[in-house]
C-alpha positions in Angstrom: 16.3 -0.6 -6.7 16.5 1.0 -10.1 15.9 -2.1 -12.1 12.8 -3.2 -10.1 11.2 0.0 -8.7 11.1 3.6 -10.1 10.1 6.8 -8.2 9.2 10.0 -9.8 8.1 12.9 -7.6 6.1 15.8 -9.1 4.0 18.4 -7.3 4.1 16.4 -4.1 2.9 13.1 -5.7 5.3 10.2 -6.0 4.7 7.9 -8.9 6.1 4.6 -7.7 6.1 1.7 -10.2 7.2 -1.9 -10.2 9.1 -2.1 -13.4 9.8 -5.8 -13.9 7.2 -5.9 -16.7 8.7 -8.9 -18.6 7.9 -11.1 -15.5 4.6 -9.4 -14.6 6.4 -7.7 -11.8 6.9 -11.0 -10.0 8.6 -11.0 -6.6 12.2 -12.1 -6.8 14.9 -11.2 -4.2 15.8 -8.0 -6.2 12.1 -7.0 -6.2 11.7 -7.5 -2.5 14.9 -5.5 -1.9 13.8 -2.8 -4.4 10.4 -2.3 -2.7 11.9 -2.0 0.7 14.5 0.4 -0.5 11.8 2.5 -2.2 9.8 2.6 1.0 12.8 3.9 2.9 13.4 6.6 0.3 9.8 7.7 0.4 9.8 7.9 4.2 12.6 10.5 4.1 11.4 12.3 1.0 11.0 16.1 1.3 7.8 17.6 -0.1 6.0 14.2 -0.3 2.2 14.6 0.0 0.9 11.4 -1.6 2.1 8.1 -3.3 0.6 6.3 -6.3 1.8 2.7 -6.5 1.3 0.7 -9.7 2.9 -2.0 -11.9 4.3 -1.6 -15.4 3.2 -3.8 -18.3 0.4 -6.3 -18.1 0.0 -6.7 -14.4 0.3 -5.1 -11.0 2.2 -8.0 -9.5 1.9 -11.8 -10.3 3.2 -12.8 -6.8 6.3 -14.8 -5.9 8.6 -15.6 -8.8 8.5 -19.3 -9.5 12.3 -19.5 -9.5 12.2 -18.4 -5.8 10.6 -21.7 -4.7 13.7 -23.7 -5.5 16.0 -21.2 -3.8 13.7 -21.2 -0.8 14.1 -25.0 -0.4 17.9 -24.6 -0.8 18.0 -22.1 2.0 19.1 -19.1 -0.1 19.3 -16.3 2.5 18.4 -13.7 -0.2 15.0 -15.3 -0.7 12.2 -14.4 1.8 11.0 -17.6 3.4 14.3 -19.4 3.4 15.5 -18.0 6.7 14.1 -17.3 10.2 10.8 -15.5 9.5 10.1 -15.0 13.2 13.0 -12.4 13.3 11.6 -8.9 13.3 13.8 -6.8 11.0 11.5 -3.8 10.4 9.6 -2.8 13.6 6.8 -5.2 14.0 7.4 -6.9 10.6 10.0 -9.2 9.1 11.6 -8.4 5.8 9.0 -9.9 3.4 6.1 -8.5 5.4 7.7 -5.0 5.2 7.0 -5.0 1.4 3.3 -4.7 2.1 3.3 -3.1 5.6 5.6 -0.2 4.7 2.8 1.4 2.7 0.7 1.5 5.8 3.6 3.0 7.8 4.4 5.8 5.4 3.2 9.1 6.9 1.3 10.1 3.8 -1.7 8.5 2.0 -0.9 5.8 -0.6 -3.1 4.8 -3.5 -2.7 1.5 -5.4 -3.6 1.4 -9.1 -4.2 -2.2 -9.8 -4.6 -3.9 -13.2 -4.0 -7.3 -14.8 -3.3 -9.6 -11.9 -2.5 -9.2 -8.2 -1.8 -12.8 -7.0 -0.4 -14.0 -3.7 2.3 -11.6 -2.5 1.1 -9.1 -5.2 -2.4 -9.1 -3.7 -1.0 -8.5 -0.2 1.2 -5.6 -1.4 -1.9 -4.1 -3.0 -3.6 -4.2 0.4 -1.0 -2.2 2.1 -1.9 1.2 0.6 -4.8 3.3 2.0 -6.9 3.2 -1.2 -7.1 0.7 -4.1 -8.5 1.4 -7.6 -8.8 -1.5 -10.1 -10.4 -2.4 -13.4 -13.4 -4.7 -13.3 -11.4 -7.5 -15.0 -8.4 -7.4 -12.7 -7.8 -10.8 -11.3 -7.0 -11.3 -7.6 -6.1 -14.4 -5.5 -4.9 -15.3 -2.1 -2.8 -17.9 -4.0 -0.4 -19.2 -1.3 -2.5 -22.3 -0.5 -1.8 -23.5 -4.1 1.9 -23.8 -3.1 1.2 -25.2 0.4 1.8 -21.9 2.1 0.0 -19.2 4.0 -0.3 -15.5 3.2 2.7 -14.1 5.0 3.3 -10.6 3.6 1.1 -9.1 6.3 -1.9 -10.4 4.4 -3.9 -11.8 7.3 -3.6 -8.5 9.2 -4.6 -6.4 6.2 -7.4 -8.6 4.9 -9.2 -8.8 8.3 -9.9 -5.1 8.3 -11.3 -4.9 4.8 -13.6 -7.9 4.4 -15.8 -10.2 6.5 -14.0 -13.0 8.4 -15.8 -15.7 6.5 -14.9 -14.1 3.1 -11.2 -13.9 4.1 -11.3 -17.6 5.3 -12.9 -18.8 2.0 -10.4 -17.0 -0.2 -7.4 -18.1 1.9 -8.6 -21.7 2.1 -9.4 -22.1 -1.6 -7.0 -19.6 -3.4 -9.8 -19.0 -5.9 -9.4 -16.2 -8.4 -11.9 -13.3 -8.2 -12.2 -10.2 -10.3 -12.2 -6.5 -9.5 -16.0 -6.1 -9.3 -16.2 -8.9 -6.8 -13.2 -7.5 -4.9 -15.0 -4.2 -4.5 -18.1 -6.0 -3.2 -15.9 -7.8 -0.7 -14.2 -4.6 0.4 -10.7 -5.1 -1.0 -11.1 -2.5 -3.8 -12.1 1.0 -3.1 -13.4 1.8 -6.6 -13.7 0.0 -9.9 -12.6 2.2 -12.8 -11.6 1.9 -16.5 -8.2 3.6 -15.9 -7.0 2.9 -12.3 -3.7 4.9 -12.8 -5.6 8.0 -14.1 -8.1 7.8 -11.2 -5.3 7.3 -8.7 -3.4 10.4 -9.8 -6.6 12.5 -9.8 -7.2 11.5 -6.2 -3.5 11.9 -5.3 -3.5 15.5 -6.7 -6.6 16.3 -4.6 -4.9 14.9 -1.5 -1.7 16.8 -2.3 -3.7 20.1 -2.4 -4.8 19.7 1.2 -2.8 20.6 4.4 0.0 18.1 4.8 -0.2 18.5 8.6 -3.8 17.5 8.7 -3.3 14.7 6.1 -0.5 13.1 8.2 -2.6 13.5 11.3 -5.5 11.8 9.6 -3.3 8.8 8.6 -1.9 8.5 12.1 -5.5 8.5 13.5 -6.9 6.0 11.0 -3.9 3.7 11.4 -4.3 3.7 15.2 -8.1 3.2 15.0 -7.8 -0.4 13.8 -6.0 -1.4 17.0 -7.0 1.2 19.6 -9.8 1.1 22.2 -12.4 3.9 22.1 -11.0 5.9 25.0 -7.5 5.9 23.6 -8.8 6.7 20.1 -10.9 9.7 21.4 -7.9 11.1 23.3 -5.7 10.7 20.2 -8.3 12.7 18.2 -8.1 15.5 20.7 -4.3 15.5 20.9 -4.0 15.6 17.1 -6.6 18.4 16.7 -5.0 20.5 19.4 -1.7 20.5 17.6 -3.4 21.5 14.3 -5.6 24.4 15.5 -4.0 27.7 14.9 -0.9 26.2 13.2 0.4 27.9 10.0 -1.0 25.4 7.6 -4.4 25.3 9.3 -4.6 29.1 9.1 -3.5 28.9 5.4 -6.4 26.4 4.8 -8.8 28.9 6.2 -7.5 31.9 4.3 -7.1 30.1 1.0 -10.8 28.9 1.2 -12.0 32.4 2.2 -10.0 34.1 -0.5 -10.9 31.4 -3.1 -7.3 30.7 -4.1 -4.9 27.8 -4.2 -3.4 27.1 -0.8 0.4 27.5 -0.3 1.2 25.0 2.4 4.6 24.6 4.0 6.2 21.2 4.9 
């Protein structure tokens, strides 16, 4: 993991970076492995309140490494796409899908800071986090059609909740490149900013200052909302709220606000 993904935890915020800058953080077998390993570490990390995901160098992630296409055709088991993709290796996901889906499954909010390019698999990984900040000139593409493929890093399931169906279809069918401003208009980018990483850390610190119990409950509720009927969703709201009311961190939220001081939450 260490030569592809770095993790630095400070004050509850994990700074997670793709660090293959010389290849624009392209996805080779080691990068897939590094991202999945990073996700597993974060899932068990004590004191974690929020994650900021970014890419070192000129780009967030340029997508699948070109060298992987040859390995895919040769049946290299280390390369996603060269073996049985129907096998579920991580809950509802296969191994490549987990690189994007794991950010949705982490119990804390995740913010992607996107710059340069987010093509193909890189675009899909950027869609996994809860929030996305990007520069106006960041370039995005559902690029798989260029290589005769379909988006298969959970992209179809992530895109459909962010943009209109016809927009998703047009981008998937054409593979055209669009910028950060257009991505925000479509719904793929939360906010266009000059410095996505700075903005992401500002939001992450704000999130980290709130009750971790309530924040995790919020993520469970919002994750469930995309696939839950109204009756089940309303009941889930009630169950989550009942657990929070009167809990130590909820009482601390009240007292810290009344006393106008920083909260001292416990994990």
